[in-house]
N, C-alpha and C positions, 0 to 999 in steps of 0.2 A: 504494499499499500504504498501511493509515494506521499507522503506528509512530512513536512518539517520535523525537526525533533523535536521543538518547543509544543507542537502541535500533538504529541502521543505520551500515554501515560508511561512510567518508569515498567523498563522489562520485570517481570515477574519473575525469582527465582526459582528455583524446584521445588523447595521447601514452601516457600509464600505459596505456591500453586496450589500443593496438597493441602496447605491449612485451608485457604480459600474456597476451594472447590470440595471440602470434604463432605462424605457421603450425608446428605441431609435426613435418609432413615437407616438410621442405625440397626445393624441387624440383628436377629434375635441370639444371645446366649441360649447354653443349652438347658438349662432353669427355666429362660421366659419362653421355651418355644413348649416345652412338656406343660406349664403352667397357663398358657394361653391354648393348646390343642385339647384340653381337658374340660374348657368351658364347650368346648362344642357339642351338639346334640346328636349329631351323628345322623340327620334325617333322612326317612326313607324319601326318593323321588325328590331331593334336595333341588328346593330353587336356585342353589349357589351354582350348580352345573348348570342346568339352563341357562345360567346369564353368565354365563364362559363360553366365549365363542368357539374356543377350541374344546368343550366339553370334558375338561379336567375331573376326573372323579372325586372332588373336592372330601366328603366326607370318609373316602376310604384312605386317603393318603394322610390326612389329618390324625383318623387313627392311627395310622402305624406310628407317626410320631409319636403321639400319646404313649404307645405300646416300647417304644424305643428303636423301631425300625425304620431308621434313619432311611436306608439305603432301599427299603422297600415303599419309603414313601416318593423318595426322588423317582424310582421307577414308574410306580404310578401315574406322577407328575409328566413325566418324557414319553411316555406311553401315547400322551395326547398332545405334547406341547414340549416339543424342543428345545424352545427356548423359555422355558420354567426360571432360571434364574434372572431375566432378562425382564421377563413382564412380572414376576415378584415387585419388581423397584417401579416400572414405570405402568403397570397397568392404570387405567383410571378403578380403580376397586369399588369406591364409593359411588359408581353409575352400575357396576357390573355385580362380578359374586358378593363383595360385603355388603352395596347398597340391596342385595335379593335376599341377605341373612335372615332366617327369622329369628334375629332379636330384634330387630329393627321394628319390628310392629309390638313386638312386646317392651318399647321403648328401653331397650339394653343397646348395651354398645356392641356392634357387630365383632364375630368373629374376626382377627386379622388376618385373612386368608394371602392376604399377597405376602406379607412378612413370614410366614408360615412356609409358603412356597418357595421364597428366596428362601431360608434356614436348610430346606431341605436338598435344592437344587445347589446352593453353593459348596454343602459339603459333600456333594456327586463330585464337584468339581475338583473341589479341593484334595479330594483323596483318590482322584484320578479313576472312577469308580466306570466302568464301560458301562452302559445301560442300553444291553442289546446288540444285536449284530447286523450283516447283510445276510440278505436272503440268495439264496441258490442262483447263480448267474444265469440269466435267461436269454442271453445273446441280445439284447437291445441296449441301444443307447439313448439318452436324452442331454439336450444342452442347456443349461440354466443362465442366461443372459443377466447378470446382477447379482452381488454379492449379499445382499442383503435380508431378511429374515423371511421372506417369502421365498426366495429361492433356496436358502440353504434346507428350511422347513420340506419344502418339495423333494428336493437333494436327499434327504434323511428319507425320507417317505418312500421314494424310488427307490434307495437302496437296501431299504426291507423288502420291497418288492422284488430284487433281484438286477435292478436295471444298474448297468455302468453311467455313471453321471460325472459331466465335467462343467463346472462353473466358470463363468468370462466374466472377469471385471474391471473396473478401468483402478479400482481404487488398489493397494498394496498388500491388503490385509482383507479378509473376510469378516464381515457383519455389516456392510451398508451403515444404512443410517441409527443405527443401533451403536456403534462409535465413533463414527460421523458428522451423524447428526442431532447428538442426544446431547442434553448439557450433562458436563462430566459430574454433576454433584449428584446426578441418578445415577447414571451407568458408567465407571470409568472406563479407558480406553483398554487397559490391559483386563479386565473383567469382561469385557465384552468379544476380546479375541480369543479368549479363554474356552468362551461357551462355544464358540463358532468353530475352536479348533476341536472339538467332542463331535461334532459332525463331521466335520471333515475325516476323522477318524476312522467314520463308517465306512471308508473307502472313496472317498468323494475326491476328484483330481479338482484343484483347484487352480486357473489360471490368472495370475495378478496383473497387473499395469497393461490391460488390455482392452482395448475399445472398438466394440463390433463396429463394424461396416470401418474404419480404418486399420486396423492392424490385423484386423483377423475379418475378413468378408460373409456375409449371411450365406451367400450360395456354398462359400465351403462347408458351415456349419448345417449346412441343410442335405450336403452330401453325404457328411460324418454321424447324422445324429437321425433316429427315427422320430424323435419329436423336437420342439421346442420351447422352452417357459421363457414369459416374460415376466421379469422381476426387477423392472428398470426404473420402478419409481417415476416421481416428475421432477423436475428442473426448477430452475432458478426462480424466482419470482419476477411476476411482468414489470415494465417499465412505468414508471409513475406519470410519466407523461409531462414533468413538468420541464423549465429552465432550468439548466444547473447542473441537471442529474449524472451530466458525464464527465463532470471534475472527479479529479482524483480523492477520494475519500469517501465515496456514495460505494458501498457494496453490498450485496444481495446475503439475507441470513444465512439462507443452508451455505453459501461458500466461506462466511465468516465464522461458521461454528465446525463446520469441518476443518477448516487450519487450526482452529485454538486445539480442537481435538487431537489432531493428527501434530502438531507442534506447539505445546502449551507455552515454554518458554522462550519460543520465539517468535511468536506473532503477537504483534502490537496493538492496541487497542487506542482510542483518541482518546485524550483527555476529557471532553465533553461530549455524547455521544448521542443522537436521537435514533429512536426504532419506532418505524412508521408499520402500525398491522396491530391486531387484537387477537390474535390467534395463540397456541401453545409456543408456536416457535418463537413469535414476538415475543413473548415471556421470556424463552430461552435466551434469547439474542439478547434482554436486557440484562439480565441478570448475570447472564458470561460477561457482559460488557462490566459491569459494575465489580463482580470478583476480578474481574483479570485487570482492574486497578482503574479505570476509568473514576473521574472525580465526582462526574454528574452524568446520569443519563435520564434521560425523557423518554417516555411512551405517547404516541401520538394514534391516536385513533376515530374515526369518524364519527363512530357513536357514544353511547354511555357507556358504564361499567357494566351492569346490567345483561347489556346487548354484543357484550365478548363473548365471542367464542372459547376463550381461553379458562378452564377450569379454575373453579374457585381458589382451590390449593393452586395452583399456578401463577392465579392474580394476589394471594396473599402472601407469595415468597418473593414477587416483585415490591410487593410494601414492604417489607422487612428489609429490601437491602435499598431501600429508600430510595427506588424510581419515581420519578415527577412525573406524574401523567396529565395527559392534556386531551379532555374528552371532548366529543363534537367538533372535533378539528383536522384540518385536511393541509398537506404542504402546497402550496401552488409557485414554489421558488427555491430551489438551494443556490445559495448565495456565496458568492469567495470569486477570486481570479483566476489563481494556478492549483487551488486546491479548495475544498470546503470550510467555509467560515462562516456559515451559519445558514439559518432554514426560514422561511416564508411561511407561515401558516393565517389559514382562515378560520372565524369560526362558523359553525351552522346551525342553524334551525331547521324542526320537523314541521317539514307541511304537508298537505293529503293530495292526491290527485283525485279524479272525479271517480275512478274506479274503488275507491277507498284505502289504496296501499298509499301506505307512507313513502316519502323520500326526504333527502334533505340537501337543501338549498345555502349556498354562503351566503351570512348576514354579513350587508353591504358595511364597509367602514370598521371592520372589526380583524384587520389582520393586523397581525405582531410577528416579533421577530424574535428567536433564541438562537444565540450563539455556540456555535458546534463545531467539533473538529471532523465528524465521523456522519455518516449518515446509512443505517443500516434498514433495507429494505425488507419488508415481511406480510405482502399482501398476497400472500396466495403464491402457487407453483403452477408454471408452464407444465402443458403437456410436451414432451418429445415426436412432436407431429410430425418435422420434418423426416426424423430417420425413421420414426413408424411408417412414412407413406411411401416406404421404398418395399414395403411386405404387403402384396396385394391379398386383398379381401376382408382388411381389419377394417372394423366400423368404429365410429364415436357419438357420444351423448353429452352433450355438455363438457365437452375437452376431455372427458373419461373412455378411455378404450374397451368397449363391447366385448364381455365375456358370457358363457353360460354360466346360468344360476348356481348348477350344479356341479357340470364337469370342468367349469372355466376354460371351455375350448372356445377359441376367439372364431373370424368371419372365416379364416384362412383354417382348416382342420388338422396342419402340421402346427399350429402355433397354440400356446395356452398361456394363461396370464395371471396374474395375483400382484394383490399388494397396493399401492398408492395407485399405480397406473390406472388401477378398474376402478378405485373408490371405493365406493362400501365400507366404509368406518376407516377411519383414517390412523390407527392404531396399530401399535407393534401386535399385537393379539391378533387382530383382524387379519393381518398379513402373513402371520405364521398356520391361520387357520386357512386362508386361500390356498398356499403351496401345499400342503395338507391334502385338503380338496383336490387340487388341480393334481396330484399325485396320483388319484385312484381316479380321475377322469381320463388321467394321460395311458395309465393301465389298461383300463375298459375300451379305448380305441384303440391301442394297438393289438391288443388281445383280440379283437375284433376285426382285426385288419381293416379298422377304416382309415387308416393313416398311410400312405403310398408313399415308398423312397423313392 
């Protein structure tokens, strides 16, 4: 990032980074896990199972923890979700399993399912416990493009079904957004890589630093493999569409978090930062910036706090990190000559259309300026449309790639897809569920010989 030295916050030492990005949800000790597991009622037809996108048998794994069978608990988790450790850290449990806990209607604290899941999963990884193996080879091969949770989940299930699997990814390490796009205080880079390596240990081939379409052609993959899974996620944030956004110091949130995760002590942040957006990624960018040394961080959102898509827990983190919020405001100009020096904003007011839908319009004369050295955009992500256009038969709706709801097969019968590129829930746990279901979709297709070489 080409900014003058006086516009950058001091570089963090390794020790300072570890302290500032320490785990915000400390792991359970054994005694804590035993005590918490004993609170579970082990419901029949448990609602927490139905609320989990990967359908983990929650009562069973918790009961195994309670009886001291941590290995058995981990196996139960990984039978359904190979990213048990990551999901135990980042899942919005208050909206999923814990939100459905039978304790909630009783006005009691729900069982801490996420932390119990993390406890068992971490134990298995730390003790190098192999949770199952590959199935007998069936002579067929599948390529997975992208090294994130959807592709890795698909690869793990395909190996269990006997397929040879190769993952092609542009990054040097497997894990995708789990390690390159998640705030380090949620999932550390090292922890994310460790979990991904347990999946590669099933016999999955990982080809790093490889951009499909540039370093290897799609035609080569189609010739080499029987089917292809697209777990490519989404791209960077779209343009703000305001003057000055081409100045040095304007960066997309995904790119910024990626660089911070991969090179924490080498990545610099501006002294004063503005983050544009109101989702979980925007909050990650804001809190990461503050913890990386920014003196002041502003968060600009076009509507009210109640309208933010970021979860309340994420919003509270930003408040604790003293992020300054600008509600009902949008940027209209990035200020500066050779680099970012400020951001001009305008306040919005709600107006109503004739159809009854609300819209927000600028308030005349409400423009104001904040001094910043860096602007991070987090207003959603663009689809890889140019790249995907090279694959015939694919269909899109509202920028998302369309895939069958059961098989995850796309409009091109050789291609399957899952994760953020198809929408349907933008959380890690949904991506994991997509990958696993797609693996069975691929298996059903290839077994019935519907896909042709």
